VONULUM-142812 format. One line per 4 residues: number of its first residue (from 1); their letters; for each residue x, y, z of N, C-alpha, C, CB. Coordinates in steps of 0.05 Angstrom, whole numbers. Last residue first. Glycine has a CB too. Example, Ala and Ser with C-alpha at 12.3 -4.5 7.8 and 13.67 -1.06 7.14 Angstrom:
2	sa	257:-45:142:273:-21:143:258:1:157:282:-12:114 | 264:-114:156:246:-90:156:264:-66:156:226:-89:181
//
This chain:
305	tsap	214:120:-470:221:115:-489:203:112:-519:232:96:-481 | 187:131:-423:195:151:-437:212:136:-467:214:170:-415 | 183:75:-392:159:93:-393:162:125:-412:153:99:-358 | 246:81:-375:213:54:-404:212:64:-408:183:38:-408
301	hygh	276:141:-361:261:106:-358:252:102:-372:243:95:-341 | 290:186:-395:303:176:-373:295:146:-368:298:195:-349 | 309:168:-468:290:173:-443:305:169:-415:265:154:-444 | 335:147:-510:317:134:-501:301:149:-473:331:109:-496
297	trfp	377:175:-572:375:164:-538:346:152:-530:382:193:-515 | 430:151:-622:396:148:-604:394:150:-582:381:124:-604 | 471:174:-655:464:161:-649:432:167:-640:482:155:-639 | 536:177:-685:506:179:-706:499:164:-679:501:162:-746
293	vele	602:216:-660:579:184:-673:556:182:-679:572:161:-656 | 637:250:-645:607:258:-670:611:234:-702:613:306:-688 | 646:258:-591:662:227:-618:646:241:-643:646:177:-611 | 606:294:-584:637:307:-585:644:286:-596:655:317:-557
289	rcve	558:272:-588:566:302:-600:598:298:-611:565:329:-572 | 573:238:-536:568:217:-579:568:245:-590:523:192:-593 | 554:267:-503:587:249:-519:596:245:-538:593:226:-519 | 517:290:-494:541:310:-507:563:290:-515:555:333:-484
285	tlve	479:245:-506:480:270:-525:502:278:-534:470:292:-515 | 493:220:-464:501:211:-479:493:229:-511:493:185:-473 | 479:264:-429:506:253:-422:510:240:-459:505:223:-389 | 418:270:-430:438:282:-439:463:284:-444:437:291:-434
281	pahy	392:212:-431:396:229:-459:412:248:-457:374:242:-471 | 403:160:-383:413:191:-390:408:211:-423:447:188:-386 | 392:111:-406:382:129:-393:377:145:-389:383:130:-387 | 444:96:-406:426:86:-439:409:113:-432:400:44:-443
277	yntl	496:94:-396:482:119:-392:461:121:-411:499:143:-395 | 515:48:-349:506:46:-361:499:81:-367:492:25:-356 | 568:29:-310:562:42:-324:548:52:-332:564:40:-331 | 599:-19:-289:594:-10:-308:570:9:-297:590:-31:-328
273	rair	654:-53:-241:636:-39:-249:633:-32:-266:633:-27:-242 | 706:-73:-240:688:-75:-221:662:-71:-222:694:-64:-205 | 734:-131:-289:722:-104:-287:700:-108:-264:709:-93:-319 | 803:-135:-275:781:-148:-279:766:-117:-284:770:-171:-252
269	gads	854:-117:-262:858:-142:-288:817:-137:-294:874:-191:-269 | 844:-105:-209:865:-130:-214:859:-139:-232:869:-151:-196 | 798:-65:-238:818:-76:-213:823:-99:-210:811:-71:-189 | 756:-4:-268:782:-41:-265:793:-49:-247:810:-45:-280
265	eirv	715:10:-296:719:22:-264:728:-20:-265:678:42:-237 | 682:52:-355:680:23:-341:701:34:-318:692:-9:-361 | 616:78:-381:636:79:-349:651:57:-349:619:78:-317 | 576:69:-445:586:62:-417:608:72:-407:590:38:-414
261	vahv	532:92:-480:552:91:-470:551:85:-444:563:110:-474 | 491:65:-519:492:65:-492:513:74:-492:488:45:-477 | 474:68:-575:440:62:-553:452:69:-524:425:18:-550 | 487:85:-643:500:88:-608:484:89:-581:515:116:-605
257	edgs	467:64:-702:481:82:-669:487:84:-656:482:89:-655 | 466:19:-748:490:46:-740:488:72:-730:503:54:-759 | 467:-37:-699:470:-21:-720:485:-3:-726:456:-13:-723 | 476:-13:-636:466:-19:-647:449:-16:-689:462:-17:-626
253	wwlm	535:-3:-594:523:6:-619:498:-10:-616:542:0:-646 | 561:21:-538:552:6:-548:531:0:-573:550:1:-533 | 624:56:-524:600:60:-542:583:29:-544:612:72:-575 | 673:61:-476:663:44:-489:633:58:-504:662:20:-469
249	iseg	724:100:-451:691:90:-457:681:67:-469:678:107:-472 | 774:123:-420:767:110:-444:742:98:-440:785:91:-453 | 791:190:-418:779:159:-398:770:150:-426:747:161:-367 | 810:234:-431:818:226:-412:823:202:-401:809:234:-401
245	rhar	770:249:-468:772:273:-444:785:256:-434:747:288:-425 | 751:190:-482:733:213:-491:758:224:-468:691:214:-487 | 765:141:-538:779:155:-509:761:180:-512:819:163:-509 | 730:69:-542:733:94:-550:750:118:-518:697:104:-562
241	lecr	712:8:-561:731:25:-540:731:45:-546:757:20:-535 | 643:-21:-574:659:-1:-586:682:11:-565:639:21:-597 | 602:-79:-595:614:-50:-568:645:-54:-584:614:-63:-517 | 538:-81:-612:577:-73:-622:585:-65:-607:588:-53:-644
237	ppaa	482:-137:-622:499:-102:-611:527:-107:-621:503:-94:-567 | 450:-152:-684:476:-170:-657:489:-134:-657:513:-210:-676 | 386:-122:-702:421:-140:-711:437:-125:-688:440:-132:-751 | 341:-132:-680:346:-118:-709:363:-139:-715:361:-85:-713
233	leig	322:-160:-613:347:-148:-639:339:-138:-665:369:-171:-649 | 254:-150:-578:281:-169:-609:292:-148:-620:264:-189:-644 | 214:-163:-545:239:-150:-552:261:-164:-568:249:-143:-529 | 171:-194:-520:177:-172:-535:183:-156:-548:178:-167:-535
229	eepc	188:-231:-479:177:-200:-470:167:-181:-494:203:-182:-455 | 206:-266:-493:202:-268:-481:173:-245:-477:224:-272:-473 | 261:-235:-521:227:-246:-539:206:-252:-516:230:-282:-562 | 304:-194:-512:293:-208:-495:264:-219:-511:290:-190:-470
225	gylt	377:-197:-536:351:-184:-539:334:-209:-511:336:-185:-581 | 421:-214:-532:405:-233:-534:370:-217:-551:404:-246:-500 | 446:-176:-508:463:-180:-531:443:-193:-550:490:-200:-525 | 413:-138:-470:431:-120:-494:443:-143:-515:462:-98:-477
221	gqls	407:-183:-443:382:-171:-463:396:-160:-488:362:-143:-447 | 454:-192:-409:440:-218:-435:420:-198:-452:416:-252:-416 | 462:-159:-394:481:-158:-402:468:-189:-428:507:-159:-376 | 427:-155:-342:422:-135:-378:443:-140:-400:427:-96:-375
217	getv	426:-203:-333:413:-187:-335:411:-173:-355:417:-177:-321 | 469:-241:-331:443:-258:-335:417:-235:-334:441:-283:-308 | 510:-210:-319:514:-226:-355:487:-247:-351:554:-250:-364 | 492:-184:-264:493:-174:-295:490:-195:-313:520:-160:-303
213	akag	494:-235:-240:464:-232:-233:474:-206:-271:451:-213:-185 | 541:-239:-238:522:-272:-251:495:-257:-258:514:-305:-222 | 570:-207:-214:574:-220:-239:551:-232:-255:592:-240:-234 | 542:-168:-168:544:-188:-174:543:-196:-210:527:-197:-158
209	yeik	484:-123:-177:505:-127:-156:508:-156:-166:496:-122:-121 | 448:-77:-222:450:-99:-218:471:-108:-199:451:-108:-240 | 392:-21:-215:434:-24:-210:441:-61:-199:449:6:-171 | 366:31:-241:367:3:-224:396:-6:-227:346:-23:-236
205	fgpy	359:89:-237:338:66:-251:348:42:-241:338:64:-285 | 395:126:-237:373:128:-224:352:123:-241:370:151:-211 | 448:96:-274:435:117:-253:411:132:-253:451:135:-249 | 442:30:-284:439:50:-297:430:77:-283:423:41:-314
201	elta	500:-12:-262:483:10:-259:469:18:-291:502:34:-246 | 530:-70:-249:526:-51:-264:493:-37:-266:535:-63:-287 | 589:-95:-206:564:-90:-209:551:-62:-240:559:-82:-178 | 624:-141:-184:618:-129:-211:596:-122:-205:619:-146:-236
197	tdll	644:-188:-148:619:-159:-136:618:-144:-161:632:-132:-107 | 669:-221:-180:648:-243:-168:629:-218:-163:659:-265:-135 | 694:-187:-243:703:-191:-214:668:-194:-197:727:-160:-202 | 685:-209:-299:676:-183:-285:689:-202:-255:634:-170:-288
193	lstl	693:-251:-341:727:-211:-338:712:-185:-305:716:-168:-396 | 677:-283:-338:704:-302:-330:713:-256:-331:725:-340:-365 | 630:-257:-364:618:-263:-346:651:-266:-319:596:-290:-357 | 643:-261:-410:647:-240:-402:641:-242:-370:631:-222:-419
189	rald	645:-317:-430:680:-294:-419:667:-267:-416:714:-289:-452 | 593:-332:-430:608:-337:-400:639:-331:-406:605:-373:-387 | 572:-302:-465:564:-294:-442:584:-306:-415:535:-304:-441 | 594:-271:-527:604:-299:-498:599:-298:-488:622:-307:-483
185	ranf	593:-233:-573:573:-256:-553:571:-275:-536:562:-269:-561 | 620:-219:-599:628:-253:-596:596:-258:-588:658:-264:-566 | 626:-171:-575:637:-183:-602:616:-199:-611:664:-199:-600 | 646:-187:-518:615:-170:-519:616:-175:-562:618:-119:-500
181	aecf	693:-204:-516:681:-218:-513:630:-211:-524:697:-223:-483 | 719:-154:-533:725:-162:-559:707:-197:-559:765:-161:-562 | 711:-117:-487:691:-103:-526:697:-147:-536:729:-58:-565 | 737:-146:-461:710:-149:-450:697:-141:-488:701:-121:-417
177	ddlv	779:-141:-479:775:-166:-477:753:-171:-471:788:-176:-463 | 789:-89:-479:793:-96:-512:779:-115:-497:823:-102:-533 | 789:-78:-414:769:-74:-435:771:-85:-462:766:-50:-438 | 835:-113:-403:810:-119:-402:786:-112:-420:805:-114:-382
173	apav	869:-70:-410:880:-100:-434:848:-120:-423:927:-126:-420 | 870:-6:-402:876:-36:-394:862:-48:-413:867:-46:-365 | 881:40:-435:860:32:-433:869:14:-426:843:31:-449 | 910:111:-421:917:72:-443:905:56:-425:959:55:-448
169	paav	878:166:-448:873:152:-423:904:122:-446:822:141:-413 | 913:232:-469:899:205:-483:902:180:-463:916:195:-515 | 902:278:-423:934:267:-438:914:244:-448:969:255:-412 | 887:351:-444:878:325:-427:901:297:-446:830:320:-432
165	asep	909:415:-422:901:392:-443:897:379:-433:914:381:-461 | 877:488:-405:889:452:-403:885:430:-408:893:441:-388 | 889:539:-432:878:522:-424:892:509:-430:858:517:-428 | 899:601:-370:910:590:-388:891:555:-404:941:587:-373
161	aalk	843:653:-352:873:637:-346:868:613:-354:885:634:-315 | 816:693:-341:831:703:-363:857:676:-357:841:743:-361 | 769:693:-298:766:689:-323:782:700:-343:745:694:-328 | 769:738:-251:789:708:-254:791:696:-274:782:686:-241
157	argr	738:779:-256:759:788:-257:793:769:-256:752:803:-237 | 692:741:-243:683:749:-273:717:768:-274:643:773:-277 | 689:737:-195:693:709:-210:709:718:-243:656:690:-215 | 690:787:-168:706:769:-158:714:745:-196:684:751:-125
153	hlaa	634:790:-178:663:814:-180:684:806:-186:672:828:-156 | 608:757:-161:611:763:-190:629:780:-199:591:771:-201 | 612:762:-95:621:734:-127:622:746:-154:593:704:-134 | 600:808:-98:626:818:-89:636:776:-106:630:831:-39
149	kiag	544:807:-119:549:828:-131:595:813:-117:523:865:-115 | 523:766:-72:538:757:-104:561:774:-111:517:762:-133 | 528:792:-25:546:780:-32:553:754:-59:548:775:-11 | 484:832:-34:522:832:-35:535:818:-36:537:840:-19
145	ttts	435:786:-36:461:802:-65:476:817:-57:452:823:-90 | 457:732:10:444:769:-1:453:774:-30:460:801:20 | 436:665:-7:452:688:6:441:716:8:476:692:-8 | 434:614:-24:424:620:6:441:636:11:423:598:28
141	laea	426:601:-82:449:607:-72:452:612:-36:456:633:-88 | 368:625:-91:386:598:-107:416:574:-84:410:622:-140 | 375:671:-68:361:653:-63:375:625:-68:339:658:-74 | 414:691:-105:419:697:-81:398:681:-72:420:726:-75
137	vedl	390:697:-161:415:682:-151:417:675:-123:440:697:-157 | 346:728:-143:346:701:-157:364:671:-155:350:709:-180 | 370:778:-142:348:762:-129:347:743:-120:334:758:-137 | 393:780:-203:413:786:-172:399:773:-147:417:823:-162
133	slgf	355:735:-241:359:767:-232:380:766:-208:326:782:-221 | 381:692:-296:368:696:-261:374:732:-250:391:668:-234 | 405:673:-332:393:695:-339:382:704:-315:375:691:-359 | 439:629:-353:407:626:-349:394:649:-334:399:600:-333
129	adkl	487:647:-361:484:628:-370:452:621:-374:499:613:-355 | 511:691:-317:498:704:-350:493:677:-358:522:725:-376 | 468:670:-264:471:691:-277:473:702:-307:485:697:-269 | 493:629:-257:462:629:-259:460:647:-264:444:625:-241
125	viaa	548:626:-269:530:609:-286:501:613:-288:533:583:-278 | 563:657:-209:568:668:-257:545:656:-266:604:645:-286 | 546:623:-179:531:656:-193:530:655:-215:546:685:-192 | 586:582:-187:546:581:-189:533:612:-195:529:569:-152
121	reqp	633:608:-177:629:591:-211:597:593:-212:643:549:-215 | 630:622:-127:626:642:-158:612:645:-188:646:642:-167 | 624:578:-98:597:608:-101:609:618:-127:595:641:-70 | 670:553:-123:647:543:-124:626:564:-111:649:516:-111
117	slfa	722:598:-154:705:580:-133:682:566:-115:709:581:-126 | 749:583:-225:736:603:-214:724:586:-174:707:612:-243 | 774:556:-266:779:556:-240:771:583:-220:807:551:-240 | 722:533:-287:744:511:-273:768:521:-246:765:502:-302
113	lltg	730:560:-323:700:575:-301:727:541:-278:635:564:-320 | 759:559:-357:752:585:-347:749:579:-332:736:601:-353 | 741:515:-391:763:519:-372:765:541:-345:783:527:-390 | 708:531:-406:692:506:-402:713:516:-377:690:472:-423
109	aaer	717:556:-454:703:575:-434:697:567:-408:679:583:-442 | 750:538:-484:764:550:-463:742:566:-451:790:567:-472 | 709:495:-510:723:483:-479:748:497:-464:734:453:-484 | 681:527:-534:666:525:-509:690:513:-492:638:505:-510
105	sarp	718:546:-578:708:565:-553:702:555:-534:687:581:-555 | 719:488:-600:749:509:-599:740:512:-573:755:543:-620 | 684:481:-623:681:464:-588:708:487:-586:688:414:-582 | 624:529:-630:654:516:-630:670:500:-616:668:530:-630
101	eada	557:519:-629:593:531:-624:612:525:-618:600:545:-610 | 515:496:-649:522:523:-676:553:528:-654:488:565:-680 | 489:465:-618:505:463:-622:522:472:-652:502:443:-613 | 490:510:-551:490:495:-573:500:491:-598:477:496:-575
97	apep	528:473:-494:531:495:-503:510:474:-539:572:509:-499 | 565:451:-442:542:442:-452:539:467:-464:521:431:-433 | 629:466:-417:611:454:-412:595:455:-439:599:463:-387 | 683:415:-432:671:433:-436:637:435:-413:671:429:-467
93	yglg	752:386:-388:720:390:-400:710:406:-400:702:379:-391 | 781:416:-374:790:414:-404:769:409:-411:811:395:-416 | 788:395:-308:803:415:-314:793:401:-356:841:414:-295 | 761:369:-269:748:355:-303:760:378:-310:707:349:-314
89	fdtp	769:409:-222:750:386:-238:750:389:-251:729:378:-237 | 815:440:-193:817:417:-226:796:391:-221:858:398:-232 | 795:482:-158:808:490:-191:802:475:-214:840:488:-193 | 740:463:-134:754:460:-145:769:461:-165:751:456:-142
85	verr	777:474:-53:770:491:-76:763:468:-110:802:514:-79 | 753:424:-9:769:438:-23:759:448:-42:786:428:-30 | 730:412:37:747:420:41:765:426:21:753:410:56 | 694:359:31:718:355:28:733:375:21:721:339:15
81	qrvr	651:395:63:655:374:64:682:366:63:643:366:48 | 643:432:-2:660:444:27:660:417:40:642:471:49 | 627:405:-26:656:428:-32:665:423:-12:654:463:-37 | 584:390:-8:599:375:-12:620:384:-11:595:364:-29
77	nlwf	557:445:1:561:434:19:583:409:11:536:429:30 | 558:455:-62:570:472:-48:565:465:-12:559:499:-59 | 512:425:-83:536:414:-90:571:426:-65:535:425:-127 | 472:432:-42:481:401:-44:506:397:-55:463:384:-59
73	nsav	452:480:-73:460:477:-43:479:457:-41:437:469:-24 | 448:467:-124:468:486:-113:477:479:-81:453:517:-113 | 403:443:-119:425:424:-130:461:441:-116:420:425:-174 | 371:478:-95:363:448:-83:402:423:-101:314:435:-108
69	rflw	364:518:-129:368:520:-107:379:486:-93:341:535:-98 | 349:491:-183:373:500:-172:379:501:-145:377:521:-180 | 286:487:-166:314:457:-164:339:465:-179:303:421:-183 | 272:530:-162:281:519:-135:309:485:-144:241:506:-114
65	akpn	268:542:-215:299:569:-192:299:550:-168:286:616:-176 | 227:514:-236:265:504:-244:288:520:-219:278:524:-287 | 183:517:-205:202:503:-201:232:506:-209:194:485:-209 | 169:583:-172:186:578:-186:201:548:-179:201:600:-184
61	rppe	140:567:-119:135:579:-142:141:580:-152:132:592:-146 | 131:491:-86:156:525:-98:144:545:-121:193:512:-119 | 86:485:-46:99:471:-68:113:508:-66:77:453:-101 | 86:495:14:58:495:-2:81:493:-23:31:525:-2
57	amig	99:467:60:78:476:66:67:477:39:78:499:81 | 147:397:52:139:428:47:109:440:56:142:434:15 | 153:355:60:144:370:82:162:398:87:144:350:107 | 147:337:8:140:328:30:135:338:49:149:317:36
53	lssf	188:363:-15:167:374:-16:147:354:-5:163:382:-40 | 239:327:-6:238:355:5:214:372:11:250:369:-11 | 236:292:-45:236:286:-9:222:306:1:267:287:8 | 251:313:-90:232:301:-81:216:289:-51:237:288:-94
49	arfm	288:344:-80:269:351:-92:243:336:-74:275:344:-122 | 328:293:-79:326:304:-48:311:326:-59:356:312:-28 | 331:267:-132:317:251:-103:306:267:-74:341:230:-90 | 344:305:-165:316:300:-166:300:283:-135:313:282:-195
45	teqa	394:316:-138:376:345:-136:352:321:-142:382:379:-164 | 417:258:-152:408:269:-123:389:299:-122:438:275:-106 | 411:266:-218:400:248:-204:383:263:-172:426:227:-201 | 452:315:-213:429:328:-218:404:296:-205:430:340:-257
41	ldea	509:282:-203:486:304:-185:460:326:-188:502:321:-175 | 503:247:-249:512:239:-206:496:273:-205:569:236:-187 | 504:276:-289:485:263:-273:492:254:-254:472:248:-282 | 554:305:-275:532:321:-273:509:304:-275:532:342:-292
37	dwps	582:263:-273:598:288:-241:561:299:-244:639:330:-253 | 593:257:-330:588:232:-310:569:247:-284:623:217:-297 | 614:315:-366:577:294:-352:572:281:-341:560:281:-361 | 636:363:-320:649:328:-328:606:316:-340:670:301:-279
33	rtly	631:410:-283:659:404:-300:662:377:-312:685:406:-282 | 605:412:-240:628:397:-237:631:389:-260:629:378:-220 | 569:466:-254:573:462:-220:602:442:-235:538:439:-194 | 552:452:-321:576:476:-315:582:469:-291:567:510:-315
29	rcyr	524:412:-303:551:401:-320:565:428:-320:545:387:-355 | 484:429:-276:488:416:-261:527:408:-275:461:394:-259 | 458:459:-322:468:474:-290:489:454:-276:438:478:-265 | 450:426:-347:457:435:-359:468:454:-331:441:439:-381
25	fldp	404:397:-314:436:381:-332:447:400:-339:435:362:-360 | 368:436:-318:375:426:-284:393:402:-293:342:414:-261 | 347:423:-366:359:451:-359:374:442:-336:337:476:-352 | 329:373:-368:354:386:-392:354:411:-379:346:390:-430
21	rlpe	285:373:-342:307:352:-319:343:363:-339:294:297:-323 | 238:392:-330:252:417:-328:294:393:-332:238:439:-284 | 203:350:-337:205:376:-358:232:394:-365:186:396:-348 | 204:340:-296:227:312:-305:221:344:-337:208:257:-309
17	ytdl	164:372:-267:196:366:-264:208:349:-271:205:365:-244 | 113:343:-268:127:373:-262:142:378:-257:123:387:-251 | 109:287:-264:97:305:-291:98:345:-295:61:296:-290 | 147:282:-221:154:279:-249:141:297:-284:148:248:-249
13	flrw	98:274:-190:135:294:-182:148:300:-214:170:264:-159 | 65:233:-204:64:273:-200:82:284:-201:56:287:-175 | 107:201:-197:94:199:-232:85:223:-215:67:170:-251 | 112:193:-134:149:202:-161:128:198:-189:192:163:-163
9	saki	63:197:-116:73:211:-119:92:215:-123:70:218:-112 | 50:141:-138:31:154:-151:47:179:-145:1:151:-142 | 99:108:-101:100:110:-146:92:138:-148:68:85:-171 | 77:117:-57:94:131:-58:105:129:-98:115:120:-32
5	aggl	34:78:-59:30:110:-43:55:127:-47:27:108:-7 | 52:38:-70:47:47:-93:41:73:-81:28:33:-111 | 93:36:-13:93:31:-37:79:40:-59:92:14:-37 | 34:29:21:49:47:23:68:57:-5:62:38:45
1	m	18:-22:-4:4:4:0:10:20:6:-10:8:10
//
């Protein structure tokens, strides 16, 4: 009974807030300096916003500005807890931008923002990228307009740092072995390449724990489809290893399009963690556009495909 009520409330929440996810991701992308961390922050913001609404006397008047406030507070608190100023958070990562903007100029602007303090960066993004008023920026960052004016002044004075280069990664051999086994649709070999404690996560959707659960669950469905559910593959999937901004990632192709971008963590020559961004359309779009490969997005969860 309680589970059904929570699910119904979650659906009502998504009716209002899921359309705001692209702007939320874009804001988180500016803050965190990487698409992966931006997706994590956006997911955490949605969960925290949902739980916060249950104890609010009335819903926020401006849902988007309120989401930015939830994201800002969480990110600033996390930075303070780590006791670090993120001058090295993803140097060289560009902020997301319109298709027409040249990549080189995006990279330069993104690198400069990385040299700002957390509050300076958030203030400049909210004011200059999203066009919020000083009062709205102050509310989003839980401070005064005077503090925002000072942060804007300091931040804009710092935007003159050199661009940072990102070295090409050296991929562990297990990643090549995984791609080879994936393309051969060899589930037994894929299982042997995973740690017994390996996980596969679809951020905000589901997590599979253990090598057997991963291969008999999502990997089997990816490689062979699910005929009992009416899901059949038009063509065998293909795995390709690519370098993306200092990191080795996997592209999972279906026909002539990339359908999933997958991050990998390895340990002692085996794979410890797979993070599949199949249901993260902003991440999939940004990475595939940077790699200049055709792709297809699938919404935030199966119901929106």
